[in-house]
C-alpha positions, 0 to 999 in steps of 0.5 A, spaced: 492 501 532 498 505 532 502 508 526 507 503 522 514 504 520 515 504 512 523 501 512 525 502 505 533 499 503 539 504 502 536 506 496 530 508 498 525 503 496 519 499 500 520 494 502 514 492 508 510 496 513 514 494 520 512 495 527 514 501 532 518 495 535 521 491 529 524 498 528 526 500 533 530 493 533 534 495 526 535 502 531 539 498 537 542 495 533 545 499 528 542 498 522 539 505 521 542 508 516 539 515 514 530 516 516 526 521 514 519 524 515 516 530 519 519 528 526 519 521 531 513 518 530 514 515 537 520 515 542 520 508 546 524 509 554 528 503 556 532 502 562 535 508 567 543 509 568 544 511 574 551 513 573 549 518 568 542 519 571 539 518 564 534 514 560 535 510 554 531 513 548 530 511 542 526 515 536 522 512 531 522 516 524 516 514 519 520 511 514 527 509 516 533 505 511 537 500 513 543 498 511 545 493 506 541 491 499 535 488 499 536 480 496 530 481 492 528 486 486 522 489 488 520 491 482 520 485 479 514 482 483 508 484 482 503 486 487 500 481 492 493 483 490 487 484 494 480 486 495 481 492 498 487 493 494 483 493 489 477 498 492 483 504 493 486 501 486 478 504 484 477 509 489 470 505 491 467 507 484 462 502 479 468 501 473 461 500 469 456 506 472 461 510 474 458 511 481 462 510 487 459 506 494 462 504 500 466 497 501 460 493 503 456 495 498 462 492 491 464 486 488 470 484 485 468 484 477 472 479 472 472 483 466 474 476 463 468 472 467 472 467 472 468 461 469 472 463 461 478 462 465 479 470 468 484 470 473 484 474 481 490 479 480 489 487 478 489 486 470 483 482 469 479 484 476 475 491 477 471 495 482 463 494 481 457 495 484 452 488 486 447 491 480 452 492 474 456 486 476 450 482 476 447 485 469 454 483 466 454 475 468 458 471 466 459 474 460 465 479 458 463 487 457 463 487 449 457 480 450 454 484 454 455 492 452 457 494 457 463 498 457 468 500 462 469 508 464 476 507 467 481 500 465 485 496 470 491 496 472 497 493 476 500 499 482 506 500 481 511 499 488 510 506 491 501 506 489 502 499 493 505 501 499 500 507 500 494 501 498 496 496 502 499 501 508 493 503 514 494 508 519 499 512 514 502 518 517 501 524 513 509 525 511 510 518 509 503 519 504 507 525 502 514 522 501 510 515 498 505 520 493 512 524 491 514 518 487 507 515 484 508 516 476 504 519 473 497 519 470 496 515 477 489 515 480 491 514 487 494 522 487 
């Protein structure tokens, strides 16, 4: 899988992970205002200009900012919930026994049980191993006599991009990590 490009608005707010081809399109239309990262992510080659004896090429940076501003303030939107993001947020650690597990050995544990109206969101869900999840059952941690070793939280915009990114280059990871809130579990 090819590394993706982090697309920002002109102010530096993450907007999306895009393909290298989408980034090349932004370069070609002059939409890229500034770029960052330690060197090009890729170089795309195009046609050959016979008169100048030069092949066209576009160097794709791993982080690009586009002209204009976002229509929606993404800081006002809660990040989308997913099992993978939850497990990474919790560092593959069970919220009850504090042991680390492989992703396939973890479950999504609802603090307020789903049968009692507990939501599938970052505030109500934590990672739990199968034995701890079974022991807690459809009870609250207090009712089950179990204590959480960490509290759930909603990831910030920058944390969400780290959680959602796959095959993230070290320089892009460092750029996002430098903008994480203090106390983030992803530091």
